[in-house]
DRENPA-3360 file (N, C-alpha, C; in nm, 2 decimals, always signed):
BEGIN
1 = MEKCRYRI = +7.40/+1.51/+6.99/+7.42/+1.42/+6.87/+7.37/+1.51/+6.74 ~ +7.46/+1.52/+6.64/+7.44/+1.59/+6.53/+7.31/+1.56/+6.45 ~ +7.24/+1.66/+6.39/+7.12/+1.65/+6.33/+7.15/+1.58/+6.19 ~ +7.09/+1.48/+6.14/+7.12/+1.41/+6.01/+7.09/+1.53/+5.90 ~ +7.18/+1.52/+5.79/+7.14/+1.61/+5.68/+7.13/+1.52/+5.56 ~ +7.08/+1.57/+5.44/+7.08/+1.50/+5.34/+7.16/+1.58/+5.23 ~ +7.22/+1.49/+5.13/+7.30/+1.57/+5.02/+7.24/+1.50/+4.90 ~ +7.22/+1.60/+4.80/+7.14/+1.53/+4.67/+7.27/+1.55/+4.58;
9 = SPRAEADL = +7.29/+1.45/+4.50/+7.38/+1.47/+4.39/+7.32/+1.54/+4.29 ~ +7.41/+1.60/+4.20/+7.38/+1.69/+4.08/+7.27/+1.59/+3.99 ~ +7.30/+1.45/+3.98/+7.22/+1.36/+3.89/+7.08/+1.35/+3.95 ~ +7.07/+1.36/+4.09/+6.94/+1.34/+4.14/+6.86/+1.45/+4.13 ~ +6.93/+1.57/+4.15/+6.86/+1.71/+4.12/+6.81/+1.71/+3.98 ~ +6.88/+1.67/+3.88/+6.87/+1.67/+3.74/+6.74/+1.57/+3.71 ~ +6.75/+1.46/+3.78/+6.63/+1.36/+3.76/+6.50/+1.43/+3.81 ~ +6.50/+1.48/+3.93/+6.39/+1.56/+3.97/+6.32/+1.67/+3.89;
17 = DRYARHIA = +6.42/+1.75/+3.83/+6.39/+1.85/+3.74/+6.32/+1.80/+3.62 ~ +6.38/+1.69/+3.56/+6.33/+1.64/+3.44/+6.19/+1.59/+3.46 ~ +6.16/+1.50/+3.58/+6.05/+1.46/+3.61/+5.92/+1.55/+3.65 ~ +5.97/+1.66/+3.70/+5.87/+1.75/+3.76/+5.83/+1.83/+3.62 ~ +5.91/+1.87/+3.54/+5.90/+1.93/+3.41/+5.79/+1.85/+3.31 ~ +5.83/+1.73/+3.32/+5.74/+1.60/+3.25/+5.59/+1.62/+3.30 ~ +5.58/+1.61/+3.43/+5.46/+1.60/+3.48/+5.39/+1.74/+3.48 ~ +5.46/+1.86/+3.47/+5.38/+2.01/+3.47/+5.33/+2.02/+3.34;
25 = RDNHEAGL = +5.39/+1.95/+3.24/+5.33/+1.97/+3.09/+5.18/+1.94/+3.10 ~ +5.14/+1.85/+3.18/+4.99/+1.80/+3.18/+4.92/+1.88/+3.32 ~ +4.99/+1.90/+3.41/+4.94/+1.98/+3.53/+5.05/+2.05/+3.61 ~ +5.05/+2.16/+3.60/+5.15/+2.25/+3.66/+5.17/+2.21/+3.80 ~ +5.05/+2.23/+3.88/+5.05/+2.21/+4.02/+5.10/+2.06/+4.08 ~ +5.08/+1.97/+3.99/+5.13/+1.82/+4.01/+5.30/+1.84/+4.00 ~ +5.34/+1.90/+3.90/+5.47/+1.89/+3.86/+5.55/+1.95/+4.00 ~ +5.50/+2.09/+4.05/+5.56/+2.16/+4.16/+5.53/+2.06/+4.28;
33 = RLYDLARE = +5.43/+2.00/+4.30/+5.42/+1.90/+4.42/+5.52/+1.81/+4.42 ~ +5.56/+1.75/+4.31/+5.68/+1.65/+4.31/+5.78/+1.70/+4.40 ~ +5.83/+1.82/+4.35/+5.94/+1.89/+4.43/+5.91/+1.88/+4.58 ~ +5.81/+1.93/+4.62/+5.76/+1.95/+4.77/+5.78/+1.77/+4.84 ~ +5.72/+1.68/+4.77/+5.72/+1.55/+4.82/+5.85/+1.47/+4.83 ~ +5.92/+1.51/+4.71/+6.06/+1.47/+4.71/+6.15/+1.52/+4.83 ~ +6.13/+1.64/+4.86/+6.20/+1.70/+4.98/+6.16/+1.64/+5.12 ~ +6.03/+1.63/+5.13/+5.97/+1.55/+5.21/+6.03/+1.41/+5.27;
41 = TYEMLCEI = +6.03/+1.33/+5.13/+6.09/+1.20/+5.14/+6.23/+1.21/+5.19 ~ +6.31/+1.30/+5.14/+6.45/+1.32/+5.19/+6.46/+1.36/+5.33 ~ +6.38/+1.43/+5.38/+6.38/+1.46/+5.54/+6.34/+1.34/+5.61 ~ +6.23/+1.28/+5.57/+6.19/+1.15/+5.62/+6.32/+1.04/+5.63 ~ +6.39/+1.02/+5.53/+6.50/+0.95/+5.53/+6.60/+0.99/+5.64 ~ +6.62/+1.12/+5.65/+6.71/+1.15/+5.78/+6.66/+1.11/+5.91 ~ +6.53/+1.12/+5.93/+6.47/+1.06/+6.04/+6.48/+0.91/+6.08 ~ +6.47/+0.85/+5.97/+6.48/+0.69/+5.96/+6.54/+0.65/+5.85;
49 = PPMGVNYH = +6.70/+0.67/+5.84/+6.77/+0.62/+5.72/+6.76/+0.49/+5.68 ~ +6.72/+0.38/+5.75/+6.74/+0.24/+5.71/+6.60/+0.20/+5.67 ~ +6.49/+0.30/+5.66/+6.37/+0.26/+5.61/+6.35/+0.19/+5.48 ~ +6.43/+0.24/+5.39/+6.43/+0.21/+5.25/+6.46/+0.05/+5.23 ~ +6.43/+0.00/+5.13/+6.43/-0.15/+5.09/+6.58/-0.15/+5.04 ~ +6.65/-0.23/+5.07/+6.78/-0.27/+5.03/+6.78/-0.32/+4.88 ~ +6.85/-0.24/+4.80/+6.87/-0.27/+4.64/+6.96/-0.37/+4.63 ~ +6.93/-0.48/+4.52/+7.01/-0.61/+4.51/+7.06/-0.59/+4.37;
57 = PAKQQLAG = +7.17/-0.51/+4.36/+7.22/-0.46/+4.23/+7.28/-0.58/+4.15 ~ +7.31/-0.59/+4.01/+7.37/-0.69/+3.96/+7.53/-0.64/+3.96 ~ +7.56/-0.52/+3.95/+7.69/-0.47/+3.99/+7.73/-0.46/+4.13 ~ +7.85/-0.52/+4.16/+7.88/-0.52/+4.30/+7.90/-0.38/+4.35 ~ +7.96/-0.29/+4.28/+8.00/-0.16/+4.33/+7.87/-0.08/+4.37 ~ +7.77/-0.13/+4.34/+7.63/-0.05/+4.38/+7.57/-0.11/+4.53 ~ +7.65/-0.22/+4.58/+7.59/-0.27/+4.70/+7.58/-0.16/+4.81 ~ +7.49/-0.18/+4.89/+7.46/-0.07/+5.01/+7.38/+0.03/+4.97;
65 = IRYVPVRE = +7.31/+0.04/+4.85/+7.23/+0.12/+4.81/+7.09/+0.08/+4.85 ~ +7.01/+0.18/+4.90/+6.86/+0.15/+4.95/+6.77/+0.25/+4.85 ~ +6.65/+0.20/+4.84/+6.56/+0.29/+4.78/+6.41/+0.30/+4.86 ~ +6.34/+0.42/+4.83/+6.22/+0.44/+4.89/+6.14/+0.52/+4.79 ~ +6.00/+0.47/+4.78/+5.93/+0.55/+4.67/+5.90/+0.72/+4.74 ~ +5.87/+0.80/+4.63/+5.84/+0.93/+4.67/+5.70/+0.92/+4.72 ~ +5.67/+0.98/+4.84/+5.54/+0.98/+4.89/+5.44/+1.04/+4.79 ~ +5.34/+0.97/+4.77/+5.22/+1.00/+4.69/+5.27/+0.98/+4.52;
73 = YSRYLVFY = +5.39/+0.96/+4.49/+5.43/+0.95/+4.36/+5.51/+0.83/+4.36 ~ +5.45/+0.70/+4.39/+5.54/+0.59/+4.41/+5.61/+0.51/+4.29 ~ +5.57/+0.58/+4.18/+5.65/+0.53/+4.03/+5.78/+0.58/+4.05 ~ +5.84/+0.69/+4.13/+5.95/+0.75/+4.15/+6.02/+0.72/+4.27 ~ +6.14/+0.64/+4.26/+6.21/+0.59/+4.35/+6.33/+0.67/+4.39 ~ +6.35/+0.70/+4.52/+6.46/+0.76/+4.57/+6.59/+0.65/+4.61 ~ +6.70/+0.66/+4.54/+6.80/+0.57/+4.56/+6.91/+0.65/+4.65 ~ +6.97/+0.58/+4.75/+7.04/+0.66/+4.85/+7.12/+0.56/+4.92;
81 = KFTAQAVN = +7.23/+0.63/+4.99/+7.30/+0.55/+5.09/+7.30/+0.64/+5.21 ~ +7.34/+0.59/+5.33/+7.36/+0.68/+5.44/+7.46/+0.64/+5.51 ~ +7.51/+0.73/+5.61/+7.61/+0.74/+5.70/+7.56/+0.78/+5.83 ~ +7.63/+0.80/+5.95/+7.58/+0.85/+6.08/+7.55/+1.02/+6.04 ~ +7.62/+1.07/+5.95/+7.61/+1.21/+5.94/+7.53/+1.26/+5.82 ~ +7.48/+1.17/+5.73/+7.42/+1.21/+5.62/+7.35/+1.10/+5.53 ~ +7.25/+1.14/+5.48/+7.17/+1.05/+5.38/+7.21/+1.12/+5.22 ~ +7.27/+1.04/+5.15/+7.34/+1.07/+5.05/+7.22/+1.04/+4.92;
89 = IIRLLHAR = +7.16/+1.12/+4.86/+7.06/+1.10/+4.75/+7.14/+1.08/+4.63 ~ +7.12/+0.96/+4.58/+7.20/+0.92/+4.44/+7.14/+0.94/+4.33 ~ +7.02/+0.90/+4.32/+6.93/+0.93/+4.18/+6.79/+0.92/+4.24 ~ +6.70/+0.98/+4.15/+6.56/+0.97/+4.14/+6.52/+0.90/+4.02 ~ +6.47/+0.77/+4.01/+6.44/+0.70/+3.90/+6.30/+0.66/+3.89 ~ +6.24/+0.66/+3.76/+6.12/+0.61/+3.75/+6.13/+0.43/+3.77 ~ +6.03/+0.38/+3.83/+6.02/+0.25/+3.87/+6.05/+0.14/+3.76 ~ +6.02/+0.19/+3.64/+6.03/+0.09/+3.51/+6.16/+0.09/+3.48;
97 = MDKDGWL = +6.24/+0.20/+3.49/+6.37/+0.20/+3.44/+6.47/+0.08/+3.47 ~ +6.59/+0.07/+3.39/+6.68/-0.03/+3.41/+6.77/+0.05/+3.55 ~ +6.75/+0.01/+3.66/+6.84/+0.07/+3.75/+6.99/+0.05/+3.76 ~ +7.01/-0.06/+3.74/+7.15/-0.07/+3.72/+7.23/-0.01/+3.62 ~ +7.17/+0.01/+3.50/+7.21/+0.09/+3.39/+7.23/+0.24/+3.44 ~ +7.13/+0.28/+3.52/+7.13/+0.44/+3.54/+7.20/+0.48/+3.68 ~ +7.22/+0.38/+3.76/+7.28/+0.41/+3.89/+7.43/+0.40/+3.86;
% end
């Protein structure tokens, strides 16, 4: 059986960079830690892809998306879809954002 891989969309990479920079303004180490914990979360999703919560969007084209909080940074949610071959990381959004508008 082939090992699961995760693929990060350019938008999800930009989201992570933006949040890490924002956090690093007050605490450089915490900003760097967000990168590590996001990657750990992505790897965990490869081990158990259906672990996330089903997202119930208003937009039908967003059906099938799941989300899970970044470990230790629960205000940041990883939105993803998965197949037998990969976990596709779509976005990393703050919990208070209008998710349908950003996905």
